[in-house]
Every structure is written in C-alpha cells, then in structure tokens.
C-alpha positions as CSV (number, residue, x, y, z in Angstrom):
1,M,20.3,75.8,178.6
2,A,20.2,79.6,179.2
3,P,21.4,79.4,182.8
4,I,24.2,77.1,181.7
5,Y,25.3,79.6,179.0
6,I,25.2,82.4,181.6
7,A,27.3,80.4,183.9
8,I,29.8,79.6,181.2
9,A,29.9,83.3,180.2
10,L,30.7,84.2,183.9
11,I,33.4,81.5,184.1
12,C,35.1,82.6,180.8
13,G,34.9,86.3,181.9
14,Y,36.4,85.5,185.3
15,I,39.2,83.4,183.8
16,F,40.1,86.3,181.6
17,A,39.7,89.0,184.3
18,S,41.8,87.0,186.8
19,R,44.7,86.7,184.4
20,S,44.6,90.0,182.6
21,P,46.1,92.7,184.8
22,K,44.3,95.5,182.8
23,T,40.9,93.9,183.1
24,R,41.5,92.9,186.8
25,Y,42.2,96.6,187.6
26,R,38.7,97.6,186.7
27,Y,37.1,94.4,188.0
28,K,38.6,94.9,191.4
29,R,37.1,98.4,191.5
30,S,33.6,97.2,190.6
31,N,31.0,96.5,193.2
32,G,27.9,94.3,193.3
33,W,26.1,93.9,190.0
34,D,28.7,96.1,188.2
35,A,31.3,93.4,188.8
36,Y,29.0,90.6,187.5
37,F,28.0,92.5,184.4
38,Y,31.6,93.4,183.7
39,V,32.7,89.8,183.9
40,A,29.7,88.6,182.0
41,S,30.3,91.0,179.2
42,W,33.8,89.7,178.7
43,G,32.5,86.2,178.9
44,G,30.0,87.0,176.2
45,V,32.8,88.2,174.0
46,F,34.6,84.9,174.4
47,L,31.5,82.8,173.9
48,V,30.9,84.6,170.5
49,A,34.6,84.1,169.6
50,G,34.4,80.5,170.6
51,W,31.2,80.0,168.5
52,F,32.9,81.3,165.4
53,V,36.0,79.2,165.9
54,T,34.0,76.0,166.7
55,S,31.7,76.6,163.7
56,G,34.7,77.1,161.4
57,M,36.2,73.9,162.8
58,S,33.0,72.0,162.2
59,Y,32.5,73.5,158.7
60,F,36.0,72.3,157.6
61,G,35.6,68.9,159.4
62,L,38.3,69.6,162.0
63,L,36.2,68.4,164.9
64,R,35.6,65.0,163.3
65,W,39.3,64.8,162.3
66,I,40.4,65.6,165.9
67,A,38.0,62.9,167.2
68,N,39.3,60.4,164.7
69,T,42.9,61.3,165.4
70,L,42.5,60.9,169.1
71,G,40.6,57.6,168.6
72,F,37.4,58.7,170.2
73,V,34.4,56.6,169.5
74,K,30.8,57.1,170.7
75,Q,31.2,54.6,173.5
76,D,34.2,56.5,174.9
77,I,32.3,59.8,174.7
78,E,29.3,58.3,176.5
79,K,31.6,57.5,179.4
80,L,33.2,60.9,179.5
81,V,30.1,63.2,179.1
82,P,27.6,63.2,182.0
83,V,24.5,63.1,179.6
84,E,22.0,60.4,178.9
85,K,23.2,58.1,176.1
86,A,20.1,58.8,174.1
87,L,20.9,62.5,174.1
88,I,24.4,62.2,172.8
89,N,24.7,63.4,169.3
90,Y,26.9,65.5,167.1
91,E,25.2,68.8,168.1
92,V,25.7,68.0,171.8
93,L,29.4,67.3,171.3
94,K,29.7,70.5,169.2
95,T,28.2,72.4,172.2
96,F,30.8,70.9,174.5
97,A,33.5,71.8,172.1
98,W,32.2,75.3,171.9
99,I,32.4,75.7,175.7
100,A,35.9,74.2,175.8
101,V,37.1,76.4,172.9
102,S,35.6,79.6,174.5
103,T,37.3,78.8,177.9
104,A,40.6,78.1,176.1
105,I,40.4,81.4,174.2
106,A,39.6,83.3,177.5
107,G,42.6,81.8,179.2
108,A,45.0,82.3,176.3
109,C,43.9,86.0,175.9
110,G,44.4,86.5,179.7
111,M,47.9,85.0,179.6
112,L,48.8,87.1,176.6
113,S,47.6,90.3,178.3
114,R,49.6,89.4,181.4
115,Y,52.8,88.7,179.3
116,R,52.5,92.1,177.6
117,F,51.8,93.8,180.9
118,N,55.0,92.4,182.4
119,D,57.0,95.0,180.5
120,P,57.8,97.8,183.1
121,I,57.4,100.6,180.6
122,T,54.1,99.3,179.3
123,R,52.8,98.8,182.8
124,A,53.8,102.3,184.0
125,N,52.3,103.9,180.9
126,W,49.0,102.1,181.2
127,L,48.8,102.8,184.9
128,S,49.5,106.5,184.5
129,Q,46.6,106.7,182.0
130,N,44.1,104.9,184.2
131,V,44.8,106.3,187.7
132,R,43.8,109.9,186.9
133,H,40.6,109.5,188.9
134,S,42.6,108.9,192.1
135,P,45.1,111.6,193.3
136,E,46.7,109.1,195.7
137,E,47.2,106.4,193.0
138,S,48.3,109.0,190.5
139,L,51.0,110.3,192.8
140,L,52.2,106.8,193.6
141,V,52.5,105.8,189.9
142,Y,54.3,109.1,189.1
143,A,56.8,108.7,191.9
144,A,57.5,105.0,191.1
145,S,57.8,105.5,187.4
146,T,60.1,108.6,187.6
147,R,62.0,107.4,190.6
148,F,61.3,110.8,192.2
149,P,61.8,110.6,196.0
150,L,58.5,110.5,198.0
151,V,57.9,111.9,201.5
152,V,55.6,109.6,203.6
153,T,54.3,110.9,206.9
154,L,52.9,108.2,209.3
155,S,50.3,108.6,211.9
156,S,53.1,108.3,214.5
157,R,54.7,111.5,212.9
158,K,57.6,109.3,211.7
159,V,58.7,110.4,208.2
160,Y,60.3,108.3,205.5
161,I,61.8,109.8,202.3
162,G,62.7,107.3,199.6
163,V,62.2,105.7,196.2
164,L,58.9,103.9,195.8
165,T,58.5,100.5,194.2
166,M,55.6,100.4,191.7
167,P,52.6,99.3,193.6
168,A,50.4,96.4,192.3
169,L,47.4,98.6,191.7
170,E,45.9,96.1,189.3
171,N,45.2,93.8,192.2
172,G,42.9,96.2,193.9
173,S,43.2,99.1,196.4
174,V,46.6,99.9,197.8
175,E,47.1,98.2,201.2
176,Y,50.8,98.6,201.5
177,I,53.6,100.6,199.8
178,E,57.2,99.5,199.5
179,L,59.9,102.2,199.9
180,L,63.7,102.2,199.7
181,P,64.5,104.9,202.3
182,I,67.0,107.7,201.5
183,M,66.4,109.7,204.7
184,S,64.1,109.5,207.7
185,G,63.0,111.7,210.5
186,F,60.0,113.0,212.3
187,R,57.6,116.0,212.3
188,D,57.5,118.4,215.2
189,K,54.5,117.8,217.5
190,D,53.3,121.4,217.5
191,E,54.4,123.0,214.2
192,L,54.6,119.7,212.2
193,T,57.9,120.9,210.7
194,L,60.1,118.2,209.2
195,H,63.3,117.2,211.0
196,L,65.6,114.7,209.3
197,T,67.7,112.5,211.6
198,T,68.9,109.5,209.6
199,N,70.7,109.6,206.2
200,Y,70.4,106.2,204.6
201,H,72.1,107.3,201.5
202,D,75.4,108.0,203.3
203,H,75.1,104.5,204.9
204,Y,74.6,102.9,201.5
205,S,77.6,104.7,200.1
206,K,79.9,103.7,203.1
207,R,78.9,100.1,202.8
208,G,79.4,100.1,199.0
209,L,75.8,99.2,198.4
210,L,75.2,101.9,195.8
211,S,77.9,100.3,193.5
212,G,76.6,96.8,194.2
213,I,79.9,95.7,195.9
214,P,79.3,95.4,199.7
215,M,82.2,96.4,201.9
216,G,82.9,93.7,204.5
217,P,81.8,90.2,205.0
218,N,78.0,90.9,205.2
219,T,75.6,89.8,202.5
220,L,73.4,92.8,202.7
221,S,72.2,94.5,199.5
222,I,70.5,97.8,199.1
223,N,67.2,96.0,198.8
224,S,67.6,94.7,202.3
225,F,66.7,98.1,203.6
226,R,63.3,98.3,201.9
227,V,60.5,99.4,204.2
228,V,56.9,98.1,203.8
229,I,54.3,100.6,205.1
230,P,50.6,99.8,205.7
231,A,48.4,102.3,203.8
232,K,46.2,102.8,206.9
233,E,49.3,104.2,208.8
234,I,49.9,106.9,206.2
235,E,48.8,110.4,207.1
236,S,50.1,112.2,204.0
237,M,52.4,111.8,200.9
238,S,54.2,114.3,198.7
239,L,57.2,114.5,196.3
240,F,60.5,115.5,197.8
241,D,63.1,117.9,196.3
242,K,66.2,118.3,198.4
243,D,67.0,121.8,197.2
244,T,63.5,123.0,197.9
245,Y,63.7,121.5,201.4
246,N,67.0,123.2,202.1
247,D,65.5,126.5,201.0
248,F,62.5,126.2,203.1
249,K,64.6,125.0,206.1
250,A,66.9,128.1,205.7
251,Q,63.8,130.3,205.7
252,E,62.5,128.5,208.7
253,E,65.7,129.0,210.6
254,Q,65.9,132.6,209.6
255,A,62.3,133.2,210.8
256,K,63.3,131.7,214.2
257,I,66.3,134.0,214.4
258,D,64.3,137.0,213.5
259,K,61.6,136.1,216.0
260,S,64.3,135.5,218.7
261,N,65.9,138.9,217.9
262,A,62.5,140.6,218.0
263,L,61.8,139.1,221.5
264,T,65.2,140.2,222.7
265,T,64.7,143.7,221.5
266,Q,61.3,143.8,223.0
267,A,62.7,142.6,226.4
268,D,65.5,145.2,226.2
269,N,62.9,148.0,225.6
270,V,60.9,146.8,228.6
271,L,64.0,146.9,230.8
272,I,64.8,150.4,229.6
C-alpha cells in the first residue's frame, strides 16, 4: 500500500500546486527531485488532514449515514470498487473515503488560494515579497504595481517606453511581457544614446482614448495598442523618468555643442 499512498500524496500535492498561484510559483522554479519532494510534502499535509476528517466522520457515524442516505448497499459498492469481493469491508471503504476526502481538501484549498490571489493588491504585495532573488522579476513587479514607465531596449536597438502589465510570474519564468507604449524610438548604433521618434501619448489624447471616448467611427481602445515583447528579444530594461531624460538629453546636446566649438576653435588655430 505504501506506493499507493505515495502516489496519492503526489496527486493531492499536484492538484493543490496547480491551483494555488503562490505554491505554483515555487513549484515552477523547482527542478528534478526538488519538485517531487515539494509536491509530495504538500500532498502529505492533505493526507494527514484527510485522515483526521475521515476519522472524525467515522467516529460520529457520518460515513455510514452518508452511505445510507445515498442508498449504497454492499452489492453496489462491489460493482464500483475494483477490489475482490472478499476484500471489501468497512476498513477498505474508509480508506477510499480517506483518499477522496484528501483529494477534495487539496482541490478546495487550491481554489481558495486562487480566489484570494485574484485580488490585484494581494497579488502585487505577495509577488513583491517573493521576487527579491531576481533583479529582473523585481523590476517588472515594481514597474507594474506602481505604473512607473519602463524602458525596454530590444536586440534590434528598438526602444519602447510604456506601462507594464503585471506578468504572470506564478506560471513560471517570464517568456513575454505586455506593454502599453507611451513613446518609442531607437538607440544610436555607435553611442547607444536614446532617440525618441514616436509619441503614443499624444496619439491617444488626439483620438480621445485617454478619456475612454474614442474620436471618430473607429472602435479602437487604448488597450488595442498593447505590445507583446518576447523576453529573449530584450537587451535591457530600466525605469523611465521624463524629467531625468530631458536633463540628460540637454547635457548630451550641450556636450555636442561644446565639442563642435572646440573642433572649430582648433581648426581656426591651425589655419592661423
């Protein structure tokens, strides 16, 4: 029976882990035996809980009452349970009830955890506390929860600046990010300086998308402009502050002017 109990523990643990976002977050980041032991440990918890519940139901006669209420007789049970007729007794039925109760508890706890995790604030708070080990995930959670604009540079040197949708980190490693662009541009090939060429925010404003009332006959909404970016295409990410960008851009332009003036002065001196 030991292999059967181990299998039931794994099944209960997997049912809970697949439904509970918090548990699935760690399960998806476990490898090899770590994943098996993690799932089995949760399954053991539910087997113990199911044993207590089933024992209580048996002690107070609830199991017999349920069987009588549903009209089950021994002949019906012999047809349902794939066990030799001679082996069917109250203890065997109690074992099957224990397995069923343990599985039900695992599923119910998983659904309850998912329901609580659906609250955006609860989800953001939990993720922010559990992604500290990963600078990339920590930045994504912070940008999405605070709605702080994010600069995403792609391998093609294309740059998007926008508001990030909270990634589903509980489903495993990040494969894509979803961004509502505010501006876009590119990075210079040699100096990698940022040049912005498209202002999506002005376009949203002109179309009335910011107020939720589109201008014209089109049915576009602001969510129609969301961009999905594969994680493998991302070279770098950082937060974006417009005032800081303008200050750095002014310094950059001033440096170019100073350099140009210096070259002009040097050329004049050579001619003299």
